[in-house]
N, C-alpha and C positions, 0 to 999 in steps of 0.2 A: 570472206565470212559472211554467212547469212544469219541475221539477227530476226528476232520476232517481238512482238509486242503483246502483253497481257494487260487488261484493264480490271480492277476490282472496284467495286462501288457498294455503297450501303446508305441507308436512308434513317435519319434519327430525328426524333421529336422530344423537345423538352419545353418546359415553361420556365423562364428565368425572371424572377422578379416582375411577374405580371406581363411578361411579353413571350409570346410563342416563338420557338426557335425550331424551324423545320428545315433540315439541311441535307444535301446529298454529298457525300464525301466520295472523291474519286482518287485512286492510287494508280500510278502507271509503272510498269515494270517492263523492262527489256531482258529477254533472256537469249543466251547463247547455247544451241545444243548440237554444235558442231565440234567441240573440243574433246568429246568424250565423257564429259560431265557437265550437267547443267550450271550455268553461271547466271544468277539473276542480279540485275542492277535496277535499283528504284530510280525513275528518272524524275518523277514529279508527284506531288500530292496537293489536292486542292479541295476546298470546302465551298459550296455554293448554297445560298439561300434559295428555297424553293417558294414559288408563289402558291398561296393558298386562299381559301375562303372557308369561312364557319357557315353552316347552313342549319336553319332550325334554332331551337332553343339550346344555346351553348353559352356559358359563362367562362371567361378567362380568370382564374384566380391567381394568386401569387406564384404557385409552383405547380399547377395543374389545371385542366379543364373540365368543367362539370357539364355534361350533356344530359339533356331531359327531353330525349327524342331530337337530337341533333347529330351532326357529325362535322368532320374536316373534309374538304375536298382539296386536293393538290395535284401537282404535275411533275413528273420527273424531267431531268434534262434530255436534250437530244445528244445521245453519247458520241455518235459519229460526227456530228457537226462540231461538238466541243473538242474532241480530240483534235479534228483538223485545226480548229482556231488556236488551241492551247499549245499544241505541240508542232503544228505544221506537218504532221504526218497521216497517212492513211491506215486506218486499222481495219483489217478484215471482218466482215459481218460475222462469220463463223466464230472468230476468236471472241467477240463481244457476247454471243449468244449464247456460249456455252460455259458452265462453270467448270473448275478442274476436275471434279469428280474424284478425288483421292481423299480418304480419310474424312476429317471433319468437313462439313459442307454447309448447306443451308442452315440459317439460325435465325430465329427472331424471339424477341422479348418484349412484352408489353407489362408494365406496372400500372394496375388498374384497381378501381373499386366499383363493384356493381351494384347497383341499386335493387333491393329484393322487392320486386313489384309483382311477383308470381311466377309461374311456370313458363319462362321465356328463354329465348336464345339471344346472346349478347353479341352483336358484331363488333369485332375488334379491328381488323385490318383486311384490307383487299387490294391487290394489285394485279392487273391483267399481265399474262405472259405473252399473249398473241391476241391481237383485237379480231383476227379473223376467226378465232376458235374461242367462244366463251368457256369452253370446258377447261382451258388452259389458264389458269390463275392461281395465285397465292390468296389463301384465305384463311383467316383465324377467327374462330368463333368459340363462345363458352356456352354450353348448354345448361340449363338449371331445371331439375325436378320440382315437384311440389315440396319435397322434405328439405329443400335448399342444397341438395347434393349436386354438385357440378361436375361437368366433363369437359375437357378441352376437345375441340373439333378442328382438324388441320386438312386443308386442301392444298395440292400442288401438283401440276403437269398431269391432271386427271386423275389423280389418287386423292381419294376421300378417305380420311383416317380419324378414329377417335381414340382418345387416350384409354388404354386398358383399365387404367384405375380411375375411380371418382374421388373428389375431396369435398370436406364439409367445413365451413367456417364456425368455429366453436366460440370465437372472440367477437365482440362487438365491433372491433376495427376490421373492416372488409377490405383493406389494402392488401394485394398480393401480386406477385410477379409471376405471369404466365410465360412459359418459355417452351419453344419446340427448337430442337436441332437435329441435324443428320449427322450421325456418326458412322464409324466403321470398326468392324471387330473382325478378327482373322478367323473366327469360328462361324459367326453368324452373318458376316457379310456387311452390306449397308443398311441401316434402319433409321427411325425416328426416335428419339428420346423426348418424352414428355415430363415436364417439371413444373411444380408450383411451389415457389419460395424455396426453391432448391431441392424439395422432396420429390422423388421419383415417382411418376404416376403410371409407369410401365413403358415399355418398348413396343413401338409399332411393328408391323410385318416388314419383311424385306422389301426394300424400296431402291430403285436406281439412283445413283447419285447425281446424275447429269440433268440439268434442266435448261430449258430454252427461254430465254429472256430477249424480247425486241429492243434494240437499242433506240429506237425511236421514242419521243416522249409519249408517256402513259399517264392516264389519269387514275389516280389512287385515292383510297379513302382510309381514314382513321374513325371508327364508330359507325361504319355503314359497309353492307355487302348488297348484291343484287337482289338476294331474297329477303332482305331485310333493309328496305329502302328508307323506313323512317326514321333510323338512326338508332343510337345507343342511350339507354338510360344507365349511366354510370359515369365515372370519372377516369380520366386518363393522366398519369403522371410522367411516363417516360415510354417511348417506344424505339426499337432498333432493329430494323430488317436488314439483314446481311447475306446475300445470296451465295457467299463463299465463306462465311464465317472467318472473313480475312482479319477480323480484329477481335477474336475471342477473347483475349486479354486485356482489352482495352479498359480502363477504370473509367466509370462515369463521374462526372463531377458531383460531389455531395450536395444536396440541398439543405440549407440549415432549417431546423424544424420542421423537416418532413417527416411523414409517418415512419419511414425507414430510409436507410442509407443505402443498402445494396451496393456496396462498394466496388465489386469487381464482377465482370462477366456478364 
């Protein structure tokens, strides 16, 4: 019987009682496709702390980080080497580099507070997909106009997309959840959803659901992108990037006395 392996991973960022928790979660599945019906067996799940450094003006608070022109720089695991060491098996590069591409897929969520310092763009997250091609990268930005109307900007696999709808903060509390996820509809096919605090900002155009990610270590940023190298003016409370939306229903640990709880999703 021939068996195969699938690996899922995601990056999570939180601040717990004044300590940054930046981790990469890895879940290993073995599947059998020779018996007429797919049978999946979860073999292992690990969570590893990722090395990081704060650059520029950044202050760690009890449950978030305040950036005043700063950012966090970190590095992902070497997934091939980690798989070999952890499980004693070799996983083909192709299986690691492609998402499943069925239904729900790419998903990112960032809970942020952006400081109103004028018409600027706010860099939230950046992760290279291939060091050989700078155009292949995950990028999440928020654009702001002079009237404080904001728009989510999303880049992946050479696709540059903006949320069809804008939003405006009418309340003094500027905390909000920025979310982009790829979904599938039997009528419209694969597309991206843009949401702010759960409110839909519209769906992007049709987009292929399969994306290439190098399994070698990649340097990524929270609060910085190549075109905005000076960093973020704002605050980051939580970030979750999941290239397979493999844990869409996972609850987040509630933070006491936080601006909001955002319990699920």
